[in-house]
C-alpha positions as CSV (number, residue, x, y, z in Angstrom):
1,M,79.9,101.2,80.4
2,V,81.7,99.7,83.4
3,S,80.8,101.0,86.8
4,L,83.6,100.5,89.4
5,P,82.4,100.6,93.0
6,V,84.4,102.7,95.4
7,H,86.3,100.6,98.0
8,H,87.8,103.4,100.1
9,I,89.3,106.9,100.3
10,G,92.9,107.1,101.4
11,L,94.1,109.9,103.7
12,I,97.7,110.6,104.7
13,T,98.4,111.4,108.3
14,R,101.6,111.9,110.3
15,H,99.9,110.7,113.5
16,L,97.9,107.6,112.9
17,E,96.6,107.1,116.4
18,R,95.5,110.7,116.7
19,S,93.7,110.6,113.3
20,L,92.1,107.3,114.3
21,S,90.6,108.9,117.4
22,V,89.4,111.9,115.5
23,Y,87.6,109.9,112.9
24,M,86.1,107.5,115.5
25,A,84.7,110.6,117.3
26,L,83.1,111.5,113.9
27,G,81.2,108.2,113.9
28,F,83.6,105.9,112.1
29,E,84.5,102.5,113.5
30,Q,87.8,100.8,113.3
31,E,87.6,97.8,110.9
32,T,91.2,96.5,111.1
33,E,94.1,96.5,113.4
34,I,96.9,98.9,112.5
35,I,98.9,97.1,109.8
36,A,102.6,97.7,109.0
37,D,102.6,97.4,105.3
38,T,106.3,96.6,104.6
39,V,105.7,96.5,100.9
40,Q,104.7,100.1,100.5
41,Q,106.3,101.3,103.8
42,N,103.2,102.6,105.5
43,R,101.2,102.0,108.7
44,I,97.6,101.6,107.7
45,V,94.2,101.2,109.4
46,F,90.7,101.0,107.8
47,L,87.7,102.7,109.2
48,G,84.1,102.3,108.2
49,S,80.8,104.2,108.6
50,T,77.3,103.1,107.7
51,A,75.3,106.2,108.6
52,P,74.0,108.1,106.7
53,Q,75.8,106.1,104.0
54,T,78.4,103.4,103.8
55,M,81.9,104.8,103.6
56,R,85.4,103.4,104.2
57,L,88.5,105.4,105.0
58,E,92.1,104.2,104.9
59,L,94.4,106.2,107.2
60,I,98.0,106.0,105.9
61,E,101.0,107.0,108.1
62,P,104.2,106.9,106.0
63,M,107.2,105.1,107.3
64,E,110.8,105.6,106.3
65,G,111.1,104.8,102.6
66,S,107.3,105.4,101.8
67,S,106.5,106.7,98.3
68,V,103.9,109.1,100.0
69,A,106.2,110.4,102.7
70,R,106.7,113.8,100.9
71,L,103.0,114.3,100.2
72,P,101.0,116.6,102.5
73,D,98.6,115.2,105.0
74,G,95.0,114.9,103.9
75,W,93.2,113.3,100.9
76,Q,95.6,111.2,98.8
77,H,93.5,108.8,96.7
78,I,90.3,107.1,95.9
79,C,90.3,103.3,95.5
80,F,88.0,101.3,93.3
81,D,87.2,97.7,93.1
82,A,88.3,96.7,89.6
83,L,88.1,93.9,87.1
84,S,90.7,91.2,86.7
85,I,94.0,92.7,85.7
86,P,94.0,91.9,81.9
87,D,90.3,93.0,81.5
88,F,90.9,96.1,83.6
89,E,94.1,97.2,81.7
90,N,92.3,96.8,78.4
91,W,89.3,98.8,79.6
92,F,91.4,101.5,81.2
93,S,93.5,102.0,78.0
94,K,90.3,102.4,75.9
95,Q,89.0,105.1,78.3
96,K,91.9,107.5,77.6
97,I,91.4,109.0,81.1
98,G,95.0,108.9,82.3
99,K,98.2,107.0,82.8
100,L,98.1,103.6,84.3
101,Y,101.3,102.6,86.2
102,R,102.3,99.1,85.2
103,R,103.8,98.3,88.6
104,R,101.4,96.1,90.6
105,V,101.7,95.7,94.4
106,V,100.5,93.0,96.8
107,A,98.6,94.8,99.5
108,P,98.9,93.2,102.9
109,A,96.2,95.5,104.3
110,L,93.8,94.2,101.7
111,G,94.3,90.5,102.4
112,G,97.1,90.2,99.9
113,R,95.1,91.3,96.9
114,I,96.9,92.9,94.0
115,V,96.5,96.7,93.5
116,S,97.6,99.0,90.7
117,F,97.7,102.8,90.5
118,A,96.9,105.5,87.9
119,C,97.2,109.3,87.5
120,L,94.1,110.6,85.8
121,R,94.1,113.5,83.3
122,D,92.9,115.9,86.0
123,G,95.8,115.0,88.2
124,S,93.9,112.8,90.6
125,F,95.7,109.7,91.9
126,V,93.6,106.5,92.1
127,E,94.1,103.0,93.2
128,F,92.5,99.8,91.9
129,I,92.0,96.6,93.7
130,H,91.9,93.6,91.4
131,R,89.6,90.6,91.6
């Protein structure tokens, strides 16, 4: 059995700076500058917390043309650190847990790493960062 570590939880917001100040008041620290992701058309910032456990949030503010612009504010996805692309795709197809979208994206907010997405059988949307 493969265990995929959680990288972050993605939250959609219409007001990035306001949400940033709210989560910082809740004890999160800003890990990155606000990044304009022109690949996925979102403004993004990562926040981290270490107490009582390590947790990372991605705040996502849709820009014009974003694929998430029509989704409501709040929880959007969970992101896992995944295997290399061929190993991961092979593993995922054997699990029969959902539909893996074949479109891969370069993620500027993640240091240019490749990400892919899936919709799980329960309707959850997930992201995978590839090694």
